[in-house]
DRENDO-1510 file (C-alpha; in Angstrom, 1 decimal, always signed):
<recs>
REC; n; res; u; v; w
REC; 1; UNK; +0.0; +0.0; +0.0 .
REC; 2; UNK; +1.7; +3.3; -1.0 .
REC; 3; UNK; +0.2; +6.7; -0.9 .
REC; 4; UNK; +1.3; +10.3; -1.7 .
REC; 5; UNK; +2.9; +12.1; +1.4 .
REC; 6; UNK; +4.0; +15.5; +1.2 .
REC; 7; UNK; +6.8; +16.4; +3.8 .
REC; 8; UNK; +7.8; +20.2; +3.9 .
REC; 9; UNK; +11.1; +21.1; +5.6 .
REC; 10; UNK; +11.8; +24.7; +6.2 .
REC; 11; UNK; +15.2; +24.3; +7.6 .
REC; 12; UNK; +15.7; +28.3; +8.4 .
REC; 13; UNK; +12.6; +28.8; +10.2 .
REC; 14; UNK; +12.0; +25.6; +12.4 .
REC; 15; UNK; +10.0; +22.6; +10.7 .
REC; 16; UNK; +6.4; +22.6; +9.0 .
REC; 17; UNK; +5.0; +19.2; +8.2 .
REC; 18; UNK; +2.1; +18.8; +5.7 .
REC; 19; UNK; +0.8; +15.2; +5.3 .
REC; 20; UNK; -1.8; +13.5; +3.0 .
REC; 21; UNK; -1.5; +10.1; +4.1 .
REC; 22; UNK; -2.3; +7.5; +6.7 .
REC; 23; UNK; +0.3; +4.9; +5.6 .
REC; 24; UNK; +3.2; +4.0; +7.8 .
REC; 25; UNK; +5.9; +5.5; +5.9 .
REC; 26; UNK; +7.7; +8.9; +5.6 .
REC; 27; UNK; +8.1; +9.6; +2.1 .
REC; 28; UNK; +8.3; +13.2; +1.2 .
REC; 29; UNK; +8.2; +15.5; -1.7 .
REC; 30; UNK; +7.6; +13.8; -5.2 .
REC; 31; UNK; +11.1; +13.6; -6.1 .
REC; 32; UNK; +11.9; +10.1; -6.8 .
REC; 33; UNK; +12.2; +10.4; -10.5 .
REC; 34; UNK; +15.5; +11.8; -10.1 .
REC; 35; UNK; +16.9; +9.0; -8.0 .
REC; 36; UNK; +19.8; +7.1; -9.5 .
REC; 37; UNK; +21.0; +4.5; -7.3 .
REC; 38; UNK; +24.9; +3.9; -7.9 .
REC; 39; UNK; +28.1; +3.6; -6.2 .
REC; 40; UNK; +29.3; +7.1; -4.8 .
REC; 41; UNK; +32.0; +6.0; -2.3 .
REC; 42; UNK; +35.6; +5.5; -3.0 .
REC; 43; UNK; +35.3; +2.3; -0.7 .
REC; 44; UNK; +33.8; -0.6; -2.4 .
REC; 45; UNK; +31.0; -2.5; -0.6 .
REC; 46; UNK; +32.7; -5.5; +1.4 .
REC; 47; UNK; +29.5; -7.8; +1.3 .
REC; 48; UNK; +29.0; -11.4; -0.4 .
REC; 49; UNK; +25.5; -12.5; -1.5 .
REC; 50; UNK; +24.4; -16.2; -0.8 .
REC; 51; UNK; +22.5; -18.4; -3.0 .
REC; 52; UNK; +19.2; -17.3; -4.4 .
REC; 53; UNK; +20.1; -13.5; -3.7 .
REC; 54; UNK; +22.9; -13.2; -6.5 .
REC; 55; UNK; +20.1; -11.0; -8.2 .
REC; 56; UNK; +20.7; -8.0; -5.5 .
REC; 57; UNK; +22.3; -4.9; -6.7 .
REC; 58; UNK; +24.5; -3.4; -4.0 .
REC; 59; UNK; +26.1; +0.0; -4.0 .
REC; 60; UNK; +28.7; +1.6; -1.7 .
REC; 61; UNK; +27.2; +5.0; -0.8 .
REC; 62; UNK; +29.3; +6.5; +1.8 .
REC; 63; UNK; +32.4; +5.4; +3.8 .
REC; 64; UNK; +34.8; +7.1; +6.3 .
REC; 65; UNK; +37.5; +7.8; +3.6 .
REC; 66; UNK; +35.1; +9.9; +1.3 .
REC; 67; UNK; +35.4; +13.6; +1.0 .
REC; 68; UNK; +31.7; +15.2; +0.5 .
REC; 69; UNK; +31.9; +18.4; -1.7 .
REC; 70; UNK; +29.8; +20.5; +0.5 .
REC; 71; UNK; +31.5; +19.8; +3.9 .
REC; 72; UNK; +35.2; +18.7; +2.9 .
REC; 73; UNK; +36.2; +18.2; +6.7 .
REC; 74; UNK; +33.3; +16.0; +7.6 .
REC; 75; UNK; +34.2; +12.5; +8.7 .
REC; 76; UNK; +31.8; +9.6; +8.6 .
REC; 77; UNK; +32.7; +8.3; +11.8 .
REC; 78; UNK; +33.3; +5.2; +13.7 .
REC; 79; UNK; +30.7; +2.2; +14.0 .
REC; 80; UNK; +27.9; +4.0; +12.0 .
REC; 81; UNK; +24.6; +2.4; +13.4 .
REC; 82; UNK; +20.8; +3.3; +13.6 .
REC; 83; UNK; +19.4; +5.6; +11.0 .
REC; 84; UNK; +16.5; +7.2; +9.5 .
REC; 85; UNK; +15.7; +8.8; +6.2 .
REC; 86; UNK; +13.5; +12.0; +5.5 .
REC; 87; UNK; +12.7; +13.5; +2.2 .
REC; 88; UNK; +12.9; +17.4; +1.8 .
REC; 89; UNK; +10.6; +19.6; +0.0 .
REC; 90; UNK; +13.5; +20.7; -2.3 .
REC; 91; UNK; +14.0; +17.0; -3.7 .
REC; 92; UNK; +17.0; +16.4; -1.4 .
REC; 93; UNK; +17.2; +13.7; +1.4 .
REC; 94; UNK; +18.1; +13.9; +5.2 .
REC; 95; UNK; +19.9; +10.8; +6.6 .
REC; 96; UNK; +20.0; +11.1; +10.4 .
REC; 97; UNK; +22.7; +8.5; +11.5 .
REC; 98; UNK; +24.2; +7.3; +14.8 .
REC; 99; UNK; +28.0; +7.3; +15.0 .
REC; 100; UNK; +28.2; +4.8; +17.9 .
REC; 101; UNK; +32.0; +4.7; +18.8 .
REC; 102; UNK; +32.0; +8.5; +18.5 .
REC; 103; UNK; +29.3; +8.8; +20.8 .
REC; 104; UNK; +27.5; +11.1; +18.1 .
REC; 105; UNK; +24.7; +11.7; +15.7 .
REC; 106; UNK; +25.3; +12.9; +12.2 .
REC; 107; UNK; +23.2; +14.3; +9.6 .
REC; 108; UNK; +23.9; +13.7; +6.1 .
REC; 109; UNK; +22.5; +15.4; +3.2 .
REC; 110; UNK; +21.9; +13.6; -0.3 .
REC; 111; UNK; +21.0; +15.2; -3.4 .
REC; 112; UNK; +18.2; +14.5; -5.6 .
REC; 113; UNK; +19.8; +11.7; -7.2 .
REC; 114; UNK; +20.7; +10.2; -3.8 .
REC; 115; UNK; +24.2; +11.1; -3.7 .
REC; 116; UNK; +25.8; +12.1; -0.4 .
REC; 117; UNK; +27.1; +15.7; -0.6 .
REC; 118; UNK; +27.1; +17.2; +2.9 .
REC; 119; UNK; +27.7; +15.9; +6.3 .
REC; 120; UNK; +27.4; +17.3; +9.8 .
REC; 121; UNK; +27.1; +16.2; +13.4 .
REC; 122; UNK; +24.0; +17.5; +15.2 .
REC; 123; UNK; +24.7; +15.7; +18.5 .
REC; 124; UNK; +28.5; +15.3; +19.8 .
REC; 125; UNK; +30.3; +13.4; +22.5 .
REC; 126; UNK; +29.9; +16.3; +24.8 .
REC; 127; UNK; +26.2; +16.2; +24.7 .
REC; 128; UNK; +26.2; +12.4; +25.2 .
REC; 129; UNK; +28.6; +12.3; +27.8 .
REC; 130; UNK; +30.9; +10.0; +25.7 .
REC; 131; UNK; +27.9; +7.3; +25.6 .
REC; 132; UNK; +27.4; +5.4; +22.6 .
REC; 133; UNK; +24.3; +5.9; +20.3 .
REC; 134; UNK; +23.5; +2.7; +18.9 .
REC; 135; UNK; +20.1; +1.9; +17.2 .
REC; 136; UNK; +17.6; +4.4; +16.7 .
REC; 137; UNK; +14.2; +5.1; +15.6 .
REC; 138; UNK; +12.9; +8.2; +13.4 .
REC; 139; UNK; +9.4; +9.2; +14.6 .
REC; 140; UNK; +7.2; +10.8; +11.9 .
REC; 141; UNK; +3.7; +12.1; +12.0 .
REC; 142; UNK; +2.7; +10.0; +9.2 .
REC; 143; UNK; +4.0; +6.8; +11.1 .
REC; 144; UNK; +3.6; +7.7; +14.7 .
REC; 145; UNK; +1.3; +10.6; +14.9 .
REC; 146; UNK; +3.8; +13.2; +16.2 .
REC; 147; UNK; +7.3; +14.2; +15.4 .
REC; 148; UNK; +9.6; +14.5; +13.4 .
REC; 149; UNK; +12.1; +13.4; +16.2 .
REC; 150; UNK; +15.0; +11.0; +16.2 .
REC; 151; UNK; +15.2; +8.7; +19.3 .
REC; 152; UNK; +18.3; +6.9; +20.4 .
REC; 153; UNK; +19.7; +5.2; +23.6 .
REC; 154; UNK; +22.9; +5.7; +25.5 .
REC; 155; UNK; +24.2; +2.3; +25.9 .
REC; 156; UNK; +28.1; +1.9; +26.7 .
REC; 157; UNK; +31.1; +4.1; +27.3 .
REC; 158; UNK; +29.7; +7.1; +29.3 .
REC; 159; UNK; +27.2; +7.4; +31.8 .
REC; 160; UNK; +24.2; +8.9; +30.2 .
REC; 161; UNK; +22.1; +5.9; +29.9 .
REC; 162; UNK; +19.0; +7.9; +28.8 .
REC; 163; UNK; +16.9; +7.9; +25.8 .
REC; 164; UNK; +18.0; +10.8; +23.7 .
REC; 165; UNK; +15.5; +12.9; +21.5 .
REC; 166; UNK; +16.8; +14.9; +18.7 .
REC; 167; UNK; +15.2; +17.3; +16.4 .
REC; 168; UNK; +16.3; +16.1; +12.8 .
REC; 169; UNK; +16.8; +19.6; +11.8 .
REC; 170; UNK; +18.8; +20.9; +14.7 .
REC; 171; UNK; +21.3; +23.8; +14.4 .
REC; 172; UNK; +24.6; +22.3; +14.3 .
REC; 173; UNK; +25.9; +25.4; +16.5 .
REC; 174; UNK; +23.8; +23.5; +19.5 .
REC; 175; UNK; +25.4; +19.9; +18.8 .
REC; 176; UNK; +26.9; +20.0; +22.5 .
REC; 177; UNK; +23.3; +20.2; +24.1 .
REC; 178; UNK; +21.1; +17.0; +24.3 .
REC; 179; UNK; +17.7; +16.5; +25.1 .
REC; 180; UNK; +17.1; +13.2; +27.3 .
REC; 181; UNK; +13.8; +11.7; +28.3 .
REC; 182; UNK; +13.9; +10.7; +32.0 .
REC; 183; UNK; +10.4; +9.1; +32.1 .
REC; 184; UNK; +11.7; +6.5; +30.0 .
REC; 185; UNK; +14.3; +5.4; +32.7 .
REC; 186; UNK; +17.9; +4.7; +32.5 .
REC; 187; UNK; +19.0; +1.4; +31.0 .
REC; 188; UNK; +22.0; +0.0; +28.8 .
REC; 189; UNK; +19.8; +1.1; +25.9 .
REC; 190; UNK; +20.3; -0.4; +22.3 .
REC; 191; UNK; +17.2; +1.4; +21.1 .
REC; 192; UNK; +13.4; +3.1; +21.9 .
REC; 193; UNK; +11.0; +2.2; +19.6 .
REC; 194; UNK; +7.6; +4.1; +19.4 .
REC; 195; UNK; +4.6; +1.8; +17.9 .
REC; 196; UNK; +2.7; +2.9; +15.0 .
REC; 197; UNK; +0.0; +5.5; +15.8 .
REC; 198; UNK; -2.8; +3.0; +14.8 .
REC; 199; UNK; -1.6; +0.2; +17.3 .
REC; 200; UNK; -3.3; +2.0; +20.2 .
REC; 201; UNK; -5.2; +4.9; +19.0 .
REC; 202; UNK; -4.8; +8.0; +21.2 .
REC; 203; UNK; -1.8; +6.6; +23.2 .
REC; 204; UNK; +2.0; +6.9; +22.9 .
REC; 205; UNK; +3.7; +3.3; +23.3 .
REC; 206; UNK; +7.5; +3.1; +23.3 .
REC; 207; UNK; +9.4; -0.1; +23.9 .
REC; 208; UNK; +12.8; +0.0; +25.0 .
REC; 209; UNK; +15.7; -2.7; +24.6 .
REC; 210; UNK; +18.1; -3.1; +27.7 .
REC; 211; UNK; +21.2; -4.5; +26.3 .
REC; 212; UNK; +22.7; -5.9; +29.7 .
REC; 213; UNK; +23.0; -9.1; +31.0 .
REC; 214; UNK; +23.3; -8.8; +35.0 .
REC; 215; UNK; +21.1; -10.2; +37.6 .
REC; 216; UNK; +18.3; -8.0; +36.3 .
REC; 217; UNK; +18.5; -8.6; +32.8 .
REC; 218; UNK; +18.2; -7.6; +29.7 .
REC; 219; UNK; +14.8; -6.3; +30.1 .
REC; 220; UNK; +12.1; -5.2; +27.6 .
REC; 221; UNK; +10.8; -2.1; +28.8 .
REC; 222; UNK; +7.7; +0.0; +27.8 .
REC; 223; UNK; +6.8; +3.5; +28.1 .
REC; 224; UNK; +3.0; +4.2; +28.0 .
REC; 225; UNK; +1.3; +7.6; +27.8 .
REC; 226; UNK; -2.5; +8.1; +27.2 .
REC; 227; UNK; -1.6; +11.4; +25.3 .
REC; 228; UNK; -0.1; +11.0; +21.6 .
REC; 229; UNK; +3.4; +12.6; +21.6 .
REC; 230; UNK; +3.8; +12.7; +25.1 .
REC; 231; UNK; +7.2; +11.6; +26.2 .
REC; 232; UNK; +7.5; +13.1; +29.6 .
REC; 233; UNK; +4.5; +12.3; +31.5 .
REC; 234; UNK; +3.6; +8.7; +31.0 .
REC; 235; UNK; +4.3; +5.6; +33.1 .
REC; 236; UNK; +7.2; +3.0; +32.7 .
REC; 237; UNK; +6.7; -1.0; +32.8 .
REC; 238; UNK; +8.6; -3.8; +32.4 .
REC; 239; UNK; +7.8; -7.3; +30.9 .
REC; 240; UNK; +7.4; -10.2; +33.2 .
REC; 241; UNK; +6.1; -13.7; +32.7 .
REC; 242; UNK; +2.6; -14.5; +34.4 .
REC; 243; UNK; +4.1; -17.4; +35.4 .
REC; 244; UNK; +7.2; -16.0; +37.0 .
REC; 245; UNK; +8.9; -19.3; +37.6 .
REC; 246; UNK; +9.5; -19.4; +33.7 .
REC; 247; UNK; +13.1; -18.3; +32.7 .
REC; 248; UNK; +14.3; -17.6; +29.5 .
REC; 249; UNK; +15.7; -21.1; +28.8 .
REC; 250; UNK; +12.5; -22.7; +30.2 .
REC; 251; UNK; +10.7; -21.5; +27.0 .
REC; 252; UNK; +10.4; -24.2; +24.4 .
REC; 253; UNK; +9.7; -24.0; +20.8 .
REC; 254; UNK; +6.3; -23.8; +19.7 .
REC; 255; UNK; +4.8; -22.8; +22.8 .
REC; 256; UNK; +3.2; -19.3; +23.9 .
REC; 257; UNK; +3.5; -17.7; +27.3 .
REC; 258; UNK; +1.3; -15.0; +28.9 .
REC; 259; UNK; +3.3; -12.0; +29.7 .
REC; 260; UNK; +2.3; -8.7; +31.3 .
REC; 261; UNK; +4.0; -5.4; +32.0 .
REC; 262; UNK; +4.5; -4.3; +35.6 .
REC; 263; UNK; +4.8; -0.8; +36.5 .
REC; 264; UNK; +8.1; +0.5; +37.7 .
REC; 265; UNK; +8.4; +3.5; +39.9 .
REC; 266; UNK; +12.1; +4.1; +39.8 .
REC; 267; UNK; +13.9; +6.0; +37.1 .
REC; 268; UNK; +17.8; +5.7; +37.6 .
REC; 269; UNK; +20.0; +2.9; +36.5 .
REC; 270; UNK; +20.9; +0.9; +39.7 .
REC; 271; UNK; +17.5; +1.6; +41.3 .
REC; 272; UNK; +15.6; +0.4; +38.2 .
REC; 273; UNK; +17.7; -2.8; +38.0 .
REC; 274; UNK; +16.9; -3.5; +41.8 .
REC; 275; UNK; +13.3; -3.0; +41.2 .
REC; 276; UNK; +13.2; -5.1; +38.2 .
REC; 277; UNK; +14.6; -8.2; +40.2 .
REC; 278; UNK; +12.2; -7.6; +43.0 .
REC; 279; UNK; +9.2; -7.6; +40.7 .
REC; 280; UNK; +10.4; -10.9; +38.8 .
REC; 281; UNK; +10.8; -8.8; +35.6 .
REC; 282; UNK; +11.9; -11.4; +32.8 .
REC; 283; UNK; +15.6; -11.6; +32.4 .
REC; 284; UNK; +16.8; -12.0; +28.9 .
REC; 285; UNK; +20.4; -11.9; +27.7 .
REC; 286; UNK; +21.2; -8.6; +26.2 .
REC; 287; UNK; +17.9; -7.2; +24.5 .
REC; 288; UNK; +19.1; -5.5; +21.1 .
REC; 289; UNK; +16.8; -4.0; +18.7 .
REC; 290; UNK; +13.1; -4.0; +18.3 .
REC; 291; UNK; +10.7; -3.7; +15.3 .
REC; 292; UNK; +6.9; -4.2; +14.7 .
REC; 293; UNK; +5.3; -5.9; +11.9 .
REC; 294; UNK; +3.8; -3.5; +9.2 .
REC; 295; UNK; +0.7; -5.7; +8.7 .
REC; 296; UNK; -2.0; -3.4; +9.9 .
REC; 297; UNK; -2.2; -4.2; +13.3 .
REC; 298; UNK; +1.2; -3.1; +14.3 .
REC; 299; UNK; +1.0; -5.1; +17.7 .
REC; 300; UNK; +3.2; -7.9; +16.4 .
REC; 301; UNK; +6.7; -7.1; +17.8 .
REC; 302; UNK; +9.9; -8.8; +17.2 .
REC; 303; UNK; +13.0; -8.3; +19.4 .
REC; 304; UNK; +16.5; -9.8; +19.5 .
REC; 305; UNK; +18.6; -10.8; +22.6 .
REC; 306; UNK; +22.1; -11.2; +21.2 .
REC; 307; UNK; +23.1; -13.7; +23.7 .
REC; 308; UNK; +26.5; -14.0; +26.0 .
REC; 309; UNK; +28.3; -16.6; +27.6 .
REC; 310; UNK; +27.6; -15.3; +31.2 .
REC; 311; UNK; +24.2; -16.4; +32.5 .
REC; 312; UNK; +23.8; -18.8; +29.6 .
REC; 313; UNK; +22.6; -21.4; +32.1 .
REC; 314; UNK; +19.3; -19.4; +32.3 .
REC; 315; UNK; +19.3; -17.3; +29.3 .
REC; 316; UNK; +20.2; -17.6; +25.6 .
REC; 317; UNK; +24.1; -18.1; +24.6 .
REC; 318; UNK; +24.0; -17.6; +20.8 .
REC; 319; UNK; +21.1; -15.3; +20.6 .
REC; 320; UNK; +17.4; -15.6; +19.8 .
REC; 321; UNK; +14.5; -13.7; +18.3 .
REC; 322; UNK; +11.3; -13.2; +20.2 .
REC; 323; UNK; +7.7; -12.7; +19.0 .
REC; 324; UNK; +5.4; -10.6; +21.3 .
REC; 325; UNK; +1.8; -10.0; +20.4 .
REC; 326; UNK; +0.2; -7.4; +22.4 .
REC; 327; UNK; -3.4; -7.4; +23.4 .
REC; 328; UNK; -5.7; -5.7; +21.1 .
REC; 329; UNK; -7.3; -3.6; +23.9 .
REC; 330; UNK; -4.5; -3.5; +26.5 .
REC; 331; UNK; -0.9; -3.0; +25.6 .
REC; 332; UNK; +0.2; -4.1; +29.0 .
REC; 333; UNK; -0.7; -7.6; +28.4 .
REC; 334; UNK; +0.3; -10.2; +25.7 .
REC; 335; UNK; +1.7; -13.2; +24.5 .
REC; 336; UNK; +5.4; -14.1; +23.9 .
REC; 337; UNK; +7.2; -17.2; +22.2 .
REC; 338; UNK; +10.8; -17.9; +20.9 .
REC; 339; UNK; +10.6; -17.3; +17.1 .
REC; 340; UNK; +14.0; -18.3; +16.4 .
REC; 341; UNK; +16.5; -19.9; +18.6 .
REC; 342; UNK; +20.3; -19.9; +18.0 .
REC; 343; UNK; +20.8; -22.2; +21.2 .
REC; 344; UNK; +18.9; -25.0; +19.1 .
REC; 345; UNK; +21.8; -26.5; +17.1 .
REC; 346; UNK; +19.4; -28.6; +15.0 .
REC; 347; UNK; +17.2; -25.8; +14.3 .
REC; 348; UNK; +16.5; -23.3; +11.7 .
REC; 349; UNK; +18.5; -20.7; +13.4 .
REC; 350; UNK; +21.4; -22.8; +14.1 .
REC; 351; UNK; +23.8; -20.5; +12.5 .
REC; 352; UNK; +22.7; -17.6; +14.8 .
REC; 353; UNK; +26.1; -15.8; +15.9 .
REC; 354; UNK; +24.8; -13.1; +18.2 .
REC; 355; UNK; +22.0; -11.5; +16.2 .
REC; 356; UNK; +21.6; -7.7; +17.1 .
REC; 357; UNK; +19.5; -5.6; +14.9 .
REC; 358; UNK; +16.2; -6.3; +13.3 .
REC; 359; UNK; +14.0; -4.7; +10.6 .
REC; 360; UNK; +10.6; -6.2; +10.1 .
REC; 361; UNK; +8.3; -5.5; +7.0 .
REC; 362; UNK; +5.0; -6.8; +6.2 .
REC; 363; UNK; +6.1; -10.3; +5.4 .
REC; 364; UNK; +9.7; -10.5; +6.5 .
REC; 365; UNK; +12.1; -10.0; +9.3 .
REC; 366; UNK; +15.8; -8.9; +8.4 .
REC; 367; UNK; +18.1; -9.9; +11.1 .
REC; 368; UNK; +21.7; -8.6; +11.4 .
REC; 369; UNK; +24.6; -10.0; +13.3 .
REC; 370; UNK; +27.2; -8.5; +15.5 .
REC; 371; UNK; +29.4; -11.8; +16.3 .
REC; 372; UNK; +30.6; -12.0; +19.8 .
REC; 373; UNK; +33.3; -14.6; +18.5 .
REC; 374; UNK; +32.0; -17.9; +19.5 .
REC; 375; UNK; +34.1; -20.8; +18.2 .
REC; 376; UNK; +32.9; -23.7; +19.9 .
REC; 377; UNK; +30.3; -24.9; +17.3 .
REC; 378; UNK; +30.9; -25.1; +13.6 .
REC; 379; UNK; +27.7; -23.4; +12.7 .
REC; 380; UNK; +28.8; -20.1; +14.5 .
REC; 381; UNK; +32.3; -19.8; +12.4 .
REC; 382; UNK; +31.0; -17.5; +10.0 .
REC; 383; UNK; +31.4; -13.8; +9.4 .
REC; 384; UNK; +28.2; -11.5; +10.1 .
REC; 385; UNK; +25.2; -12.6; +8.3 .
REC; 386; UNK; +22.0; -10.7; +7.2 .
REC; 387; UNK; +19.2; -13.2; +7.4 .
REC; 388; UNK; +15.6; -13.0; +5.8 .
REC; 389; UNK; +13.0; -14.8; +7.8 .
REC; 390; UNK; +9.7; -15.2; +6.2 .
REC; 391; UNK; +7.1; -14.4; +8.6 .
REC; 392; UNK; +4.2; -16.4; +6.7 .
REC; 393; UNK; +6.2; -19.6; +5.6 .
REC; 394; UNK; +8.7; -19.4; +8.5 .
REC; 395; UNK; +11.5; -20.0; +6.0 .
REC; 396; UNK; +15.1; -18.8; +7.0 .
REC; 397; UNK; +17.7; -17.7; +4.6 .
REC; 398; UNK; +21.0; -15.9; +4.5 .
REC; 399; UNK; +20.9; -13.0; +2.2 .
REC; 400; UNK; +24.6; -12.1; +2.5 .
REC; 401; UNK; +27.7; -11.7; +4.6 .
REC; 402; UNK; +30.3; -9.5; +5.6 .
REC; 403; UNK; +33.3; -10.1; +3.3 .
REC; 404; UNK; +36.3; -8.6; +5.3 .
REC; 405; UNK; +38.6; -11.5; +4.3 .
REC; 406; UNK; +38.2; -11.1; +0.6 .
REC; 407; UNK; +41.2; -10.2; -1.8 .
REC; 408; UNK; +39.3; -6.9; -2.1 .
REC; 409; UNK; +39.3; -6.2; +1.5 .
REC; 410; UNK; +42.8; -7.2; +2.1 .
REC; 411; UNK; +44.2; -5.8; -1.0 .
REC; 412; UNK; +42.4; -2.4; -0.5 .
REC; 413; UNK; +44.1; -2.1; +3.0 .
REC; 414; UNK; +40.5; -2.6; +4.8 .
REC; 415; UNK; +41.4; -5.8; +6.8 .
REC; 416; UNK; +44.0; -8.6; +6.9 .
REC; 417; UNK; +44.2; -12.3; +6.7 .
REC; 418; UNK; +44.8; -12.3; +10.5 .
REC; 419; UNK; +41.3; -11.0; +10.8 .
REC; 420; UNK; +39.2; -14.0; +12.4 .
REC; 421; UNK; +35.7; -14.3; +11.7 .
REC; 422; UNK; +33.3; -12.1; +13.8 .
REC; 423; UNK; +35.2; -8.8; +13.5 .
REC; 424; UNK; +33.0; -6.8; +11.5 .
REC; 425; UNK; +29.2; -6.2; +12.1 .
REC; 426; UNK; +26.1; -5.5; +10.0 .
REC; 427; UNK; +23.7; -3.0; +11.4 .
REC; 428; UNK; +21.4; -0.1; +10.7 .
REC; 429; UNK; +19.3; -1.6; +8.1 .
REC; 430; UNK; +16.1; +0.4; +7.1 .
REC; 431; UNK; +13.6; +0.1; +4.6 .
REC; 432; UNK; +13.7; +3.4; +2.1 .
REC; 433; UNK; +11.6; +2.0; -0.6 .
REC; 434; UNK; +9.0; +4.5; -0.5 .
REC; 435; UNK; +11.6; +7.5; +0.2 .
REC; 436; UNK; +13.3; +6.7; -3.3 .
REC; 437; UNK; +10.2; +5.3; -5.1 .
REC; 438; UNK; +12.2; +2.0; -5.9 .
REC; 439; UNK; +10.5; -1.1; -4.5 .
REC; 440; UNK; +12.7; -3.4; -2.2 .
REC; 441; UNK; +15.4; -0.8; -1.5 .
REC; 442; UNK; +17.2; -0.8; +1.7 .
REC; 443; UNK; +20.3; +1.1; +3.4 .
REC; 444; UNK; +22.6; -1.5; +5.3 .
REC; 445; UNK; +25.6; -0.4; +7.3 .
REC; 446; UNK; +29.0; -2.3; +7.8 .
REC; 447; UNK; +30.9; -1.7; +11.1 .
REC; 448; UNK; +34.4; -2.3; +9.8 .
REC; 449; UNK; +36.0; -3.0; +13.1 .
REC; 450; UNK; +39.5; -3.7; +11.7 .
REC; 451; UNK; +39.8; -1.1; +9.3 .
REC; 452; UNK; +41.9; +1.6; +11.3 .
REC; 453; UNK; +43.0; +5.1; +10.4 .
REC; 454; UNK; +43.8; +7.9; +12.6 .
REC; 455; UNK; +41.9; +10.3; +10.1 .
REC; 456; UNK; +38.6; +8.7; +11.3 .
REC; 457; UNK; +39.5; +9.5; +15.0 .
REC; 458; UNK; +37.3; +12.2; +16.7 .
REC; 459; UNK; +35.3; +13.4; +13.9 .
REC; 460; UNK; +32.5; +15.3; +15.7 .
REC; 461; UNK; +33.8; +18.5; +16.7 .
REC; 462; UNK; +33.8; +17.9; +20.4 .
REC; 463; UNK; +37.4; +18.1; +20.9 .
REC; 464; UNK; +40.1; +15.9; +21.6 .
REC; 465; UNK; +38.0; +12.8; +22.8 .
REC; 466; UNK; +40.7; +10.1; +23.5 .
REC; 467; UNK; +37.8; +7.6; +23.9 .
REC; 468; UNK; +36.6; +7.8; +20.3 .
REC; 469; UNK; +37.4; +5.2; +17.9 .
REC; 470; UNK; +39.5; +5.3; +14.4 .
REC; 471; UNK; +37.5; +2.3; +12.9 .
REC; 472; UNK; +35.9; +3.0; +9.4 .
REC; 473; UNK; +32.1; +2.7; +8.5 .
REC; 474; UNK; +30.5; +1.7; +5.2 .
REC; 475; UNK; +27.0; +2.8; +4.2 .
REC; 476; UNK; +25.5; +0.8; +1.4 .
REC; 477; UNK; +22.3; +0.4; -0.6 .
REC; 478; UNK; +20.8; -2.9; -1.1 .
REC; 479; UNK; +18.1; -3.1; -3.9 .
REC; 480; UNK; +15.9; -6.3; -4.8 .
REC; 481; UNK; +14.8; -7.6; -1.4 .
REC; 482; UNK; +11.1; -8.5; -0.7 .
REC; 483; UNK; +8.9; -6.5; +1.5 .
</recs>
């Protein structure tokens, strides 16, 4: 279902939105006839397709070694991660992109042909207290009923473990100032994901993934307000099993379990973790990314736990994808099941090696890996995979994998033969089909962890931040995948 959406951005005088759609997209000005998908980076993409996906077109759009014509001093920094794309009234595009290991958020302008031409940092490491910004969610009036706004979470590095709310058109002069959302609590936050405006009419529901593995979890957290667009005055809840004796590894394939979200009264990191333990909140093993199915109900939620060797007696080691169906009339109740289990070494997800980010369309889940380096099982001994999971037929396929150990990568100086599998990550995948007017078009990011260059260090304008990284990032376009 595709409908016309008019998105008008007046950068010099704030932001004005004019909409003519009830669809769950943020396509903007009708400029898609100008788009020409092609390679724009001096860096090749380092991805290899798997059988039945040889037809895909893959383009290298932007990397850390590129110089953009309108901002020659901009560096696309280390561990680029979550992102969101907006269409501008003049036919250009705005990409908001977390730069995880530089603790920053970048804004990248692409021209009418979809060529990157300018980059700048709108939130820097001073603003985030040197706290990594991992996955992110673009909030728009068309999809969520309010915005535009970009939500990201403080995960590791510093101590600002909050949900950050950033205006996509923020003045770069204010890059050292952040807006956080205390009502959503402090966690080891991978992402904060608002549900579609039609999931629960008149309400704001935001799901938050806690990427920790201590005694409390890995929790799945919910912020709920009875006012659309209210991110400050709602209440906080966390998921628990109705039968609190059931732990993560007690869940069995094919079975559903009743869950409820219990109210939390604390708001700071340690106090919330103590409260979650006392209230028997479900302890997953590092909840990573979250998304909902674009099926019209928007209450079918998928989320990843990436796993870890610690606590793997009661929780996933290699990683899982869970499906949560929220009750039609009450978002605080629902049913959960393990959808894909990397700990089942005979199952369809036996190759799972730390599933991290997830994108869900109407019919598929696209799962990206950030391998933790497990070498105790042959199924896990591969570089980062992108999986396609059919939500209807339950068929699982590997679409492509990171190819940092190929001659192209080695000869180009991006990696070495000594790089064991697991060093690079696939992340930040979003569907941009309606933005660019080309069906089956996605952005996908490679975090090139072994591609080191001092030119990539401290790119965000915040000064000599010795903790930031000199790793490269590669932004790609994948065209030809099913929705």
